[in-house]
N, CA, C and O atoms as a GROMACS GRO file, in nm:
protein
  332
    1MET      N    1  -5.087  -1.641   3.690
    1MET     CA    2  -4.922  -1.641   3.676
    1MET      C    3  -4.812  -1.528   3.568
    1MET      O    4  -4.855  -1.495   3.458
    2ALA      N    5  -4.745  -1.504   3.591
    2ALA     CA    6  -4.643  -1.374   3.531
    2ALA      C    7  -4.624  -1.407   3.401
    2ALA      O    8  -4.606  -1.527   3.378
    3ASP      N    9  -4.623  -1.322   3.299
    3ASP     CA   10  -4.545  -1.339   3.180
    3ASP      C   11  -4.416  -1.331   3.176
    3ASP      O   12  -4.355  -1.230   3.210
    4LYS      N   13  -4.351  -1.458   3.126
    4LYS     CA   14  -4.214  -1.449   3.109
    4LYS      C   15  -4.126  -1.328   3.047
    4LYS      O   16  -4.200  -1.241   3.002
    5ASN      N   17  -4.051  -1.312   3.039
    5ASN     CA   18  -3.963  -1.188   3.030
    5ASN      C   19  -3.870  -1.252   2.863
    5ASN      O   20  -3.756  -1.297   2.858
    6TYR      N   21  -3.934  -1.240   2.787
    6TYR     CA   22  -3.855  -1.273   2.677
    6TYR      C   23  -3.763  -1.224   2.628
    6TYR      O   24  -3.770  -1.101   2.633
    7LEU      N   25  -3.660  -1.266   2.573
    7LEU     CA   26  -3.564  -1.194   2.511
    7LEU      C   27  -3.588  -1.085   2.335
    7LEU      O   28  -3.645  -1.106   2.229
    8GLN      N   29  -3.542  -1.022   2.368
    8GLN     CA   30  -3.530  -0.932   2.181
    8GLN      C   31  -3.419  -0.956   2.117
    8GLN      O   32  -3.331  -1.008   2.186
    9PRO      N   33  -3.393  -0.935   2.004
    9PRO     CA   34  -3.281  -0.965   1.938
    9PRO      C   35  -3.134  -0.888   1.999
    9PRO      O   36  -3.032  -0.951   2.027
   10ASP      N   37  -3.148  -0.750   2.010
   10ASP     CA   38  -3.041  -0.682   2.074
   10ASP      C   39  -2.989  -0.742   2.198
   10ASP      O   40  -2.873  -0.751   2.240
   11GLU      N   41  -3.118  -0.789   2.253
   11GLU     CA   42  -3.062  -0.842   2.396
   11GLU      C   43  -2.990  -0.988   2.386
   11GLU      O   44  -2.915  -1.036   2.471
   12ILE      N   45  -3.020  -1.032   2.293
   12ILE     CA   46  -2.976  -1.214   2.247
   12ILE      C   47  -2.883  -1.144   2.196
   12ILE      O   48  -2.806  -1.136   2.291
   13LYS      N   49  -2.832  -1.082   2.104
   13LYS     CA   50  -2.697  -1.056   2.066
   13LYS      C   51  -2.599  -1.041   2.182
   13LYS      O   52  -2.507  -1.119   2.209
   14GLN      N   53  -2.627  -0.949   2.237
   14GLN     CA   54  -2.549  -0.901   2.413
   14GLN      C   55  -2.491  -1.024   2.481
   14GLN      O   56  -2.376  -1.045   2.521
   15ILE      N   57  -2.602  -1.103   2.484
   15ILE     CA   58  -2.567  -1.243   2.557
   15ILE      C   59  -2.504  -1.306   2.501
   15ILE      O   60  -2.422  -1.376   2.560
   16ILE      N   61  -2.516  -1.309   2.368
   16ILE     CA   62  -2.398  -1.415   2.277
   16ILE      C   63  -2.248  -1.344   2.273
   16ILE      O   64  -2.140  -1.403   2.284
   17GLU      N   65  -2.265  -1.229   2.258
   17GLU     CA   66  -2.151  -1.135   2.296
   17GLU      C   67  -2.070  -1.214   2.393
   17GLU      O   68  -2.007  -1.320   2.386
   18PHE      N   69  -2.097  -1.104   2.511
   18PHE     CA   70  -2.059  -1.174   2.661
   18PHE      C   71  -2.040  -1.276   2.733
   18PHE      O   72  -1.993  -1.288   2.847
   19SER      N   73  -2.094  -1.377   2.633
   19SER     CA   74  -2.083  -1.515   2.709
   19SER      C   75  -1.948  -1.554   2.597
   19SER      O   76  -1.891  -1.662   2.613
   20PHE      N   77  -1.920  -1.494   2.527
   20PHE     CA   78  -1.794  -1.572   2.455
   20PHE      C   79  -1.682  -1.478   2.486
   20PHE      O   80  -1.572  -1.522   2.454
   21ALA      N   81  -1.685  -1.382   2.530
   21ALA     CA   82  -1.598  -1.261   2.525
   21ALA      C   83  -1.489  -1.332   2.618
   21ALA      O   84  -1.511  -1.388   2.726
   22PRO      N   85  -1.337  -1.314   2.536
   22PRO     CA   86  -1.290  -1.164   2.500
   22PRO      C   87  -1.278  -1.183   2.386
   22PRO      O   88  -1.202  -1.102   2.334
   23TYR      N   89  -1.344  -1.302   2.278
   23TYR     CA   90  -1.320  -1.330   2.118
   23TYR      C   91  -1.448  -1.302   2.085
   23TYR      O   92  -1.548  -1.350   2.139
   24ARG      N   93  -1.443  -1.200   1.968
   24ARG     CA   94  -1.542  -1.163   1.912
   24ARG      C   95  -1.665  -1.286   1.829
   24ARG      O   96  -1.638  -1.399   1.788
   25CYS      N   97  -1.765  -1.232   1.827
   25CYS     CA   98  -1.853  -1.305   1.753
   25CYS      C   99  -1.923  -1.240   1.638
   25CYS      O  100  -1.927  -1.117   1.648
   26VAL      N  101  -1.972  -1.284   1.544
   26VAL     CA  102  -2.051  -1.278   1.398
   26VAL      C  103  -2.183  -1.334   1.416
   26VAL      O  104  -2.185  -1.457   1.411
   27ILE      N  105  -2.302  -1.273   1.438
   27ILE     CA  106  -2.395  -1.301   1.454
   27ILE      C  107  -2.549  -1.300   1.349
   27ILE      O  108  -2.602  -1.193   1.323
   28GLU      N  109  -2.590  -1.396   1.312
   28GLU     CA  110  -2.698  -1.359   1.249
   28GLU      C  111  -2.809  -1.386   1.296
   28GLU      O  112  -2.811  -1.463   1.393
   29PHE      N  113  -2.925  -1.340   1.248
   29PHE     CA  114  -3.086  -1.370   1.288
   29PHE      C  115  -3.109  -1.412   1.152
   29PHE      O  116  -3.041  -1.378   1.055
   30TRP      N  117  -3.226  -1.502   1.152
   30TRP     CA  118  -3.318  -1.520   1.046
   30TRP      C  119  -3.438  -1.612   1.121
   30TRP      O  120  -3.455  -1.658   1.234
   31ASP      N  121  -3.526  -1.615   0.969
   31ASP     CA  122  -3.625  -1.700   1.023
   31ASP      C  123  -3.739  -1.576   1.103
   31ASP      O  124  -3.805  -1.601   1.203
   32TYR      N  125  -3.739  -1.467   1.043
   32TYR     CA  126  -3.807  -1.382   1.133
   32TYR      C  127  -3.786  -1.338   1.296
   32TYR      O  128  -3.866  -1.324   1.388
   33ASP      N  129  -3.690  -1.330   1.291
   33ASP     CA  130  -3.567  -1.321   1.396
   33ASP      C  131  -3.611  -1.426   1.541
   33ASP      O  132  -3.633  -1.399   1.659
   34GLU      N  133  -3.609  -1.563   1.456
   34GLU     CA  134  -3.654  -1.678   1.543
   34GLU      C  135  -3.540  -1.782   1.535
   34GLU      O  136  -3.559  -1.892   1.587
   35ARG      N  137  -3.475  -1.768   1.502
   35ARG     CA  138  -3.323  -1.856   1.482
   35ARG      C  139  -3.212  -1.761   1.472
   35ARG      O  140  -3.212  -1.664   1.396
   36VAL      N  141  -3.118  -1.792   1.551
   36VAL     CA  142  -2.974  -1.741   1.482
   36VAL      C  143  -2.853  -1.813   1.468
   36VAL      O  144  -2.860  -1.933   1.496
   37ARG      N  145  -2.775  -1.781   1.441
   37ARG     CA  146  -2.658  -1.857   1.382
   37ARG      C  147  -2.496  -1.789   1.414
   37ARG      O  148  -2.460  -1.698   1.338
   38PHE      N  149  -2.414  -1.825   1.506
   38PHE     CA  150  -2.324  -1.695   1.447
   38PHE      C  151  -2.190  -1.796   1.485
   38PHE      O  152  -2.201  -1.914   1.520
   39LYS      N  153  -2.027  -1.701   1.463
   39LYS     CA  154  -1.909  -1.789   1.482
   39LYS      C  155  -1.873  -1.693   1.584
   39LYS      O  156  -1.928  -1.588   1.617
   40VAL      N  157  -1.762  -1.756   1.632
   40VAL     CA  158  -1.670  -1.687   1.722
   40VAL      C  159  -1.527  -1.740   1.642
   40VAL      O  160  -1.498  -1.848   1.592
   41TYR      N  161  -1.455  -1.613   1.655
   41TYR     CA  162  -1.295  -1.593   1.655
   41TYR      C  163  -1.220  -1.556   1.756
   41TYR      O  164  -1.265  -1.517   1.863
   42ASP      N  165  -1.069  -1.567   1.721
   42ASP     CA  166  -0.974  -1.552   1.824
   42ASP      C  167  -0.947  -1.442   1.763
   42ASP      O  168  -1.012  -1.411   1.663
   43ASP      N  169  -0.823  -1.342   1.824
   43ASP     CA  170  -0.753  -1.222   1.786
   43ASP      C  171  -0.675  -1.259   1.664
   43ASP      O  172  -0.624  -1.158   1.616
   44ASN      N  173  -0.655  -1.339   1.615
   44ASN     CA  174  -0.615  -1.366   1.445
   44ASN      C  175  -0.717  -1.383   1.369
   44ASN      O  176  -0.684  -1.452   1.272
   45ASN      N  177  -0.820  -1.354   1.368
   45ASN     CA  178  -0.945  -1.385   1.304
   45ASN      C  179  -0.937  -1.533   1.268
   45ASN      O  180  -0.972  -1.558   1.153
   46VAL      N  181  -0.900  -1.628   1.338
   46VAL     CA  182  -0.921  -1.780   1.336
   46VAL      C  183  -1.037  -1.830   1.370
   46VAL      O  184  -1.044  -1.846   1.491
   47GLN      N  185  -1.147  -1.866   1.303
   47GLN     CA  186  -1.261  -1.921   1.362
   47GLN      C  187  -1.261  -2.023   1.486
   47GLN      O  188  -1.188  -2.122   1.479
   48ILE      N  189  -1.342  -2.002   1.600
   48ILE     CA  190  -1.338  -2.105   1.689
   48ILE      C  191  -1.442  -2.215   1.715
   48ILE      O  192  -1.423  -2.329   1.758
   49ILE      N  193  -1.541  -2.164   1.684
   49ILE     CA  194  -1.655  -2.248   1.680
   49ILE      C  195  -1.795  -2.156   1.600
   49ILE      O  196  -1.819  -2.036   1.611
   50ALA      N  197  -1.869  -2.257   1.522
   50ALA     CA  198  -1.943  -2.202   1.413
   50ALA      C  199  -2.100  -2.278   1.468
   50ALA      O  200  -2.137  -2.391   1.437
   51VAL      N  201  -2.147  -2.217   1.524
   51VAL     CA  202  -2.326  -2.235   1.587
   51VAL      C  203  -2.372  -2.224   1.466
   51VAL      O  204  -2.362  -2.116   1.409
   52PRO      N  205  -2.430  -2.333   1.406
   52PRO     CA  206  -2.515  -2.352   1.287
   52PRO      C  207  -2.651  -2.301   1.280
   52PRO      O  208  -2.706  -2.258   1.178
   53GLU      N  209  -2.723  -2.313   1.446
   53GLU     CA  210  -2.835  -2.256   1.441
   53GLU      C  211  -2.906  -2.300   1.605
   53GLU      O  212  -2.889  -2.413   1.651
   54LEU      N  213  -2.976  -2.205   1.672
   54LEU     CA  214  -3.032  -2.189   1.770
   54LEU      C  215  -3.146  -2.132   1.723
   54LEU      O  216  -3.143  -2.036   1.645
   55GLU      N  217  -3.304  -2.213   1.785
   55GLU     CA  218  -3.404  -2.175   1.812
   55GLU      C  219  -3.410  -2.070   1.933
   55GLU      O  220  -3.374  -2.086   2.050
   56ILE      N  221  -3.480  -1.933   1.858
   56ILE     CA  222  -3.471  -1.868   2.021
   56ILE      C  223  -3.597  -1.784   2.033
   56ILE      O  224  -3.617  -1.698   2.119
   57HIS      N  225  -3.686  -1.824   1.928
   57HIS     CA  226  -3.813  -1.782   1.979
   57HIS      C  227  -3.911  -1.789   2.134
   57HIS      O  228  -3.970  -1.881   2.190
   58GLU      N  229  -3.899  -1.691   2.154
   58GLU     CA  230  -3.936  -1.709   2.305
   58GLU      C  231  -3.865  -1.728   2.379
   58GLU      O  232  -3.913  -1.810   2.457
   59VAL      N  233  -3.766  -1.699   2.408
   59VAL     CA  234  -3.612  -1.727   2.505
   59VAL      C  235  -3.602  -1.675   2.575
   59VAL      O  236  -3.571  -1.559   2.548
   60ASP      N  237  -3.617  -1.706   2.705
   60ASP     CA  238  -3.555  -1.572   2.829
   60ASP      C  239  -3.405  -1.605   2.857
   60ASP      O  240  -3.353  -1.701   2.802
   61LYS      N  241  -3.347  -1.537   2.929
   61LYS     CA  242  -3.209  -1.551   2.976
   61LYS      C  243  -3.151  -1.682   3.020
   61LYS      O  244  -3.045  -1.729   2.980
   62ALA      N  245  -3.216  -1.723   3.088
   62ALA     CA  246  -3.226  -1.851   3.152
   62ALA      C  247  -3.179  -1.922   3.070
   62ALA      O  248  -3.061  -1.957   3.074
   63GLU      N  249  -3.247  -1.950   2.996
   63GLU     CA  250  -3.338  -2.064   2.879
   63GLU      C  251  -3.168  -2.046   2.775
   63GLU      O  252  -3.079  -2.131   2.770
   64LEU      N  253  -3.170  -1.931   2.715
   64LEU     CA  254  -3.099  -1.881   2.601
   64LEU      C  255  -2.922  -1.921   2.692
   64LEU      O  256  -2.860  -2.013   2.638
   65GLN      N  257  -2.859  -1.860   2.805
   65GLN     CA  258  -2.721  -1.955   2.891
   65GLN      C  259  -2.748  -2.080   2.842
   65GLN      O  260  -2.699  -2.128   2.740
   66SER      N  261  -2.847  -2.144   2.935
   66SER     CA  262  -2.840  -2.256   2.872
   66SER      C  263  -2.827  -2.367   2.771
   66SER      O  264  -2.782  -2.481   2.784
   67LEU      N  265  -2.886  -2.292   2.648
   67LEU     CA  266  -2.867  -2.327   2.514
   67LEU      C  267  -2.730  -2.299   2.457
   67LEU      O  268  -2.682  -2.361   2.362
   68LEU      N  269  -2.670  -2.195   2.526
   68LEU     CA  270  -2.500  -2.160   2.453
   68LEU      C  271  -2.394  -2.258   2.568
   68LEU      O  272  -2.284  -2.298   2.528
   69HIS      N  273  -2.440  -2.288   2.702
   69HIS     CA  274  -2.303  -2.332   2.727
   69HIS      C  275  -2.273  -2.490   2.696
   69HIS      O  276  -2.209  -2.555   2.778
   70PRO      N  277  -2.301  -2.524   2.630
   70PRO     CA  278  -2.267  -2.670   2.523
   70PRO      C  279  -2.193  -2.598   2.482
   70PRO      O  280  -2.096  -2.621   2.555
   71TYR      N  281  -2.152  -2.491   2.387
   71TYR     CA  282  -2.088  -2.430   2.295
   71TYR      C  283  -1.968  -2.309   2.352
   71TYR      O  284  -1.873  -2.256   2.294
   72GLN      N  285  -2.016  -2.297   2.482
   72GLN     CA  286  -1.869  -2.227   2.604
   72GLN      C  287  -1.765  -2.346   2.602
   72GLN      O  288  -1.647  -2.354   2.567
   73GLU      N  289  -1.900  -2.478   2.678
   73GLU     CA  290  -1.767  -2.573   2.694
   73GLU      C  291  -1.665  -2.647   2.542
   73GLU      O  292  -1.570  -2.725   2.551
   74LYS      N  293  -1.714  -2.601   2.440
   74LYS     CA  294  -1.651  -2.665   2.341
   74LYS      C  295  -1.541  -2.524   2.371
   74LYS      O  296  -1.447  -2.545   2.447
   75VAL      N  297  -1.554  -2.421   2.327
   75VAL     CA  298  -1.424  -2.341   2.348
   75VAL      C  299  -1.321  -2.340   2.464
   75VAL      O  300  -1.209  -2.290   2.466
   76ARG      N  301  -1.392  -2.411   2.568
   76ARG     CA  302  -1.321  -2.418   2.682
   76ARG      C  303  -1.217  -2.565   2.683
   76ARG      O  304  -1.117  -2.589   2.750
   77SER      N  305  -1.274  -2.630   2.598
   77SER     CA  306  -1.207  -2.755   2.580
   77SER      C  307  -1.118  -2.725   2.450
   77SER      O  308  -1.036  -2.810   2.413
   78LYS      N  309  -1.131  -2.622   2.393
   78LYS     CA  310  -0.991  -2.601   2.343
   78LYS      C  311  -0.874  -2.528   2.380
   78LYS      O  312  -0.805  -2.466   2.299
   79GLY      N  313  -0.842  -2.539   2.560
   79GLY     CA  314  -0.764  -2.443   2.579
   79GLY      C  315  -0.796  -2.276   2.593
   79GLY      O  316  -0.717  -2.190   2.629
   80LEU      N  317  -0.907  -2.263   2.562
   80LEU     CA  318  -0.909  -2.125   2.557
   80LEU      C  319  -1.030  -2.092   2.696
   80LEU      O  320  -1.119  -2.165   2.739
   81SER      N  321  -0.992  -1.964   2.737
   81SER     CA  322  -1.055  -1.917   2.855
   81SER      C  323  -1.168  -1.837   2.811
   81SER      O  324  -1.155  -1.805   2.693
   82LEU      N  325  -1.282  -1.790   2.867
   82LEU     CA  326  -1.381  -1.715   2.851
   82LEU      C  327  -1.407  -1.608   2.952
   82LEU      O  328  -1.449  -1.656   3.058
   83GLY      N  329  -1.396  -1.483   2.953
   83GLY     CA  330  -1.462  -1.363   3.051
   83GLY      C  331  -1.516  -1.439   3.137
   83GLY      O  332  -1.579  -1.391   3.232
   0.00000   0.00000   0.00000
């Protein structure tokens, strides 16, 4: 059985930023980089959404994208487009 390709914090940050482009993300890792919280802002620096906590310990790209999907839908539900 092959080892899973778990993401590192810098990779997670890039995927979150890409997932909510063109909007700005402020991302914070904590709990020994096993959790992340972030906020997404529009061009006027108005908060679009806040994600208080995602557990990211031993997460791969597909799992992270699955965790982010409901929040992307929340942004779209506000009539905003994502890259």
